[in-house]
C-alpha positions in Angstrom: -37.7 7.1 -9.9 -34.0 6.5 -9.8 -31.5 9.3 -8.8 -30.3 9.5 -12.4 -33.8 9.9 -13.7 -34.5 12.6 -11.2 -31.3 14.4 -12.2 -32.2 14.2 -15.8 -35.7 15.6 -15.3 -34.4 18.6 -13.4 -32.3 19.9 -16.4 -32.8 20.6 -20.1 -33.5 17.1 -21.6 -32.2 18.2 -25.0 -28.9 19.8 -24.0 -26.6 16.8 -24.4 -28.1 15.8 -27.7 -27.6 19.3 -29.0 -23.9 19.3 -28.0 -23.4 15.9 -29.7 -25.2 17.1 -32.8 -22.8 20.0 -33.2 -20.0 17.6 -34.4 -19.5 18.2 -38.1 -19.5 15.8 -41.0 -15.8 16.0 -41.6 -14.8 15.3 -37.9 -12.0 12.9 -37.2 -13.6 9.4 -37.5 -12.4 8.1 -34.1 -13.5 11.3 -32.3 -16.9 11.1 -34.1 -17.2 7.6 -32.8 -16.0 8.3 -29.2 -17.3 11.8 -28.5 -21.0 11.0 -28.1 -20.2 8.4 -25.4 -17.8 10.7 -23.7 -20.3 13.6 -23.7 -23.2 11.5 -22.4 -21.1 10.1 -19.5 -19.6 13.5 -18.7 -22.9 15.3 -18.8 -24.8 12.5 -16.9 -22.1 12.7 -14.2 -22.5 16.4 -13.8 -26.2 16.1 -13.6 -26.1 13.1 -11.2 -24.0 14.9 -8.6 -25.4 18.4 -9.2 -21.9 19.7 -10.1 -21.6 23.3 -9.2 -19.5 26.0 -11.0 -17.2 26.3 -8.0 -16.5 22.5 -8.0 -16.0 22.5 -11.8 -13.5 25.4 -11.5 -11.6 23.5 -8.7 -11.3 20.5 -11.1 -10.1 22.8 -13.9 -7.6 24.4 -11.6 -6.3 21.0 -10.6 -5.8 20.0 -14.3 -4.1 23.3 -15.1 -1.7 23.0 -12.1 -0.9 19.4 -13.2 -0.1 20.7 -16.7 2.2 23.4 -15.3 4.1 20.9 -13.2 4.6 18.4 -16.0 7.9 18.3 -17.8 9.9 15.8 -19.7 11.1 14.5 -16.3 7.7 14.2 -14.5 4.2 14.0 -15.8 1.8 15.1 -13.0 -1.3 14.8 -15.2 -0.4 11.2 -15.9 0.1 10.7 -12.1 -3.5 11.9 -11.5 -4.7 9.3 -14.1 -2.7 6.7 -12.3 -4.2 7.2 -8.9 -7.7 7.2 -10.5 -6.9 3.8 -12.0 -7.4 5.1 -15.5 -3.9 4.3 -16.9 -4.1 0.8 -15.5 -7.6 0.3 -17.0 -6.5 1.6 -20.4 -3.4 -0.7 -20.2 -5.7 -3.7 -19.6 -8.0 -2.7 -22.5 -5.1 -2.2 -24.9 -3.5 -5.5 -23.9 -6.6 -7.5 -24.4 -7.4 -5.9 -27.8 -3.9 -6.8 -29.0 -4.2 -10.4 -27.7 -7.6 -10.7 -29.5 -6.1 -9.4 -32.7 -3.1 -11.7 -32.6 -4.9 -14.9 -31.6 -1.6 -16.5 -30.6 -1.6 -19.5 -28.2 1.6 -18.3 -26.4 0.8 -15.1 -24.6 3.4 -12.3 -24.5 4.6 -10.8 -21.2 1.9 -8.7 -19.7 2.2 -5.0 -19.9 2.0 -2.5 -17.1 1.7 1.3 -16.9 4.5 3.6 -18.0 4.3 5.8 -15.0 5.1 9.5 -14.8 8.9 9.3 -14.3 10.1 7.7 -17.6 12.8 9.6 -19.4 13.8 9.0 -23.0 17.4 8.5 -24.2 18.8 6.7 -21.2 22.4 5.8 -21.7 23.2 2.7 -23.8 25.3 0.3 -21.7 27.2 -2.9 -22.4 25.7 -6.1 -21.1 26.9 -6.8 -17.6 27.2 -3.1 -16.8 25.7 -1.3 -13.8 23.0 1.3 -13.9 24.2 2.6 -10.5 26.2 5.6 -11.5 29.9 5.5 -10.3 29.4 9.1 -9.2 27.3 7.8 -6.3 30.3 6.0 -4.7 31.3 7.2 -1.2 28.0 9.1 -0.8 25.3 8.6 1.8 22.9 7.5 -1.0 25.2 4.7 -2.0 25.5 3.4 1.6 21.8 3.1 1.7 21.8 1.4 -1.7 24.6 -1.0 -1.1 22.5 -3.7 0.7 20.2 -3.7 -2.3 22.7 -4.3 -5.1 21.3 -6.8 -7.5 22.2 -8.8 -10.6 19.4 -8.9 -13.1 19.5 -11.0 -16.3 17.2 -12.9 -18.6 16.3 -13.5 -22.2 14.0 -11.7 -24.7 12.1 -14.2 -26.9 9.3 -14.2 -29.5 6.1 -15.2 -27.8 4.8 -17.2 -30.7 8.0 -19.2 -31.4 9.9 -18.9 -28.1 13.0 -18.2 -30.2 15.5 -15.7 -28.8 15.5 -12.2 -30.2 18.9 -10.7 -31.0 19.4 -6.9 -30.7 16.3 -6.3 -28.7 16.7 -3.2 -26.5 15.9 -3.5 -22.8 15.2 0.0 -21.3 15.2 0.0 -17.5 14.6 2.5 -14.7 13.7 2.5 -11.0 13.7 4.6 -7.9 16.5 4.7 -5.4 16.4 3.3 -1.9 15.1 6.6 -0.6 12.0 6.2 -2.9 13.1 8.9 -5.3 13.9 8.7 -9.0 17.0 10.6 -10.0 15.1 13.6 -11.5 13.4 14.1 -8.1 16.6 13.9 -6.1 19.3 16.5 -6.4 21.8 14.2 -4.6 21.6 11.6 -7.5 23.6 12.1 -10.7 21.7 12.6 -14.0 20.3 9.3 -15.4 21.2 7.3 -12.3 19.4 3.9 -12.2 18.6 4.2 -15.9 20.0 2.4 -18.8 19.4 0.6 -22.1 20.9 -2.8 -22.9 21.0 -4.6 -26.2 20.5 -8.4 -26.2 23.2 -10.7 -27.6 22.8 -13.4 -30.2 21.0 -15.6 -27.7 18.6 -12.9 -26.8 20.2 -12.4 -23.4 20.6 -9.2 -21.4 22.5 -8.7 -18.1 22.9 -5.8 -15.7 23.6 -4.7 -12.2 21.0 -2.6 -10.5 19.1 -2.5 -7.1 16.5 -4.6 -5.6 13.6 -2.1 -5.6 11.9 -0.6 -2.5 8.3 0.6 -2.0 7.9 4.4 -2.0 5.1 7.0 -1.8 4.1 8.9 -4.9 4.9 12.6 -4.7 2.8 14.7 -2.4 3.9 18.1 -3.7 1.3 18.5 -6.4 -2.4 18.0 -7.1 -2.2 14.2 -7.3 -0.9 14.0 -3.7 -3.6 16.4 -2.5 -6.2 14.3 -4.2 -5.0 11.2 -2.4 -5.2 13.0 0.9 -8.7 14.2 0.2 -9.7 10.6 -0.6 -8.1 9.3 2.6 -5.9 6.9 0.6 -2.3 5.8 1.2 0.3 6.9 -1.4 2.5 3.8 -1.6 3.6 1.9 -4.7 5.0 -1.6 -4.2 8.7 -2.2 -4.9 9.0 -2.4 -8.7 11.3 -2.0 -11.7 10.2 -0.4 -15.0 11.1 -1.9 -18.4 10.4 -1.0 -22.0 11.5 -3.8 -24.4 11.7 -3.2 -28.1 12.7 -5.3 -31.1 12.3 -5.3 -34.9 9.1 -7.0 -36.1 7.7 -7.2 -32.6 5.4 -5.0 -30.5 6.9 -2.7 -27.9 6.4 -4.0 -24.3 6.0 -1.5 -21.5 5.9 -3.3 -18.2 7.0 -3.5 -14.6 8.1 -6.3 -12.3 7.1 -6.4 -8.7 9.0 -7.8 -5.7 6.6 -10.5 -4.4 7.8 -9.9 -0.8 6.4 -6.4 -0.7 3.2 -5.9 1.2 1.9 -3.3 -1.2 1.6 -5.7 -4.1 -1.9 -6.3 -2.9 -2.6 -2.6 -2.3 -0.9 -0.6 -5.0 -1.8 3.1 -5.0 -2.1 3.1 -8.8 -3.6 -0.4 -9.3 -0.9 -1.7 -11.6 0.1 -5.0 -10.1 -0.5 -8.2 -12.2 0.2 -11.6 -10.7 2.2 -12.6 -13.8 4.6 -9.8 -13.0 5.4 -10.8 -9.4 9.1 -11.9 -9.1 11.3 -13.4 -6.4 14.7 -11.9 -5.6 17.1 -14.5 -4.4 20.3 -14.2 -2.4 23.3 -14.1 -4.7 26.5 -15.8 -3.7 30.1 -15.5 -5.1 29.6 -12.0 -6.5 31.0 -9.1 -4.6 29.0 -6.7 -6.8 25.6 -7.9 -5.8 23.7 -9.3 -2.8 20.6 -10.3 -4.7 19.7 -11.8 -8.1 16.8 -11.9 -10.4 16.3 -13.8 -13.6 13.4 -12.7 -15.8 12.5 -13.4 -19.4 10.4 -11.2 -21.7 8.2 -12.6 -24.4 7.3 -10.1 -27.2 4.3 -10.4 -29.6 5.1 -10.5 -33.3 3.7 -7.8 -35.6 
């Protein structure tokens, strides 16, 4: 007899069916569809490992702590999902469902996870502006950032037609050279390394930013403790976050990854896709940037 069969035979064989049957006739349709599978997997897991009350309470405490830590500037519960690979898996499922529905020959830019440090309402900046706050000038932070100054530009197009999309919004954010997003770092000004750019009539966007650096995810909460208990490293490869939106097109949430970074093959949150690997090149003739990247986004029509 298998281990699962042995676990099932030790406990009430009708318990899970009774819990599933408790769902009422007027339940939310999607919940009514999904809950039986969730309950069966959840209960089978508990039986398979002989989950104890003390272990269950430890899990509840971890979730409660993550909820208390979460704010509009940091989502610790989402970070736990990230290190368990759940957000990346859901991202893959959603992307493939959308591709299946669209049936288009030209694939849109692949998506990637949102991550726990997104902030809404980043400042709207003119094309060619910098997301490095002028308030960082003459600070130790800026001295560390200066060798990474980068010019980033590209075009937003419709995946099906390859035609440029005017007035698309490119929302961008990344961590600083010290591995911290601005809301984690009291030395950085509010909304540093964040901005929104609107494409011109040719669908082009342009900005000054930084070449990203690898960093460890935060260790001051339950997600970090879980990584330690699993004997896993905490590092994310160097990456830049983007959300690209446009009328009559689906929203793209994605990241691009510096192909030179060793952690692109060992991301702590399993988010790297080969299509999102990029190459930063040395920029010449521009005293505002030492690196450059050109990257185009293709959005699916809706």
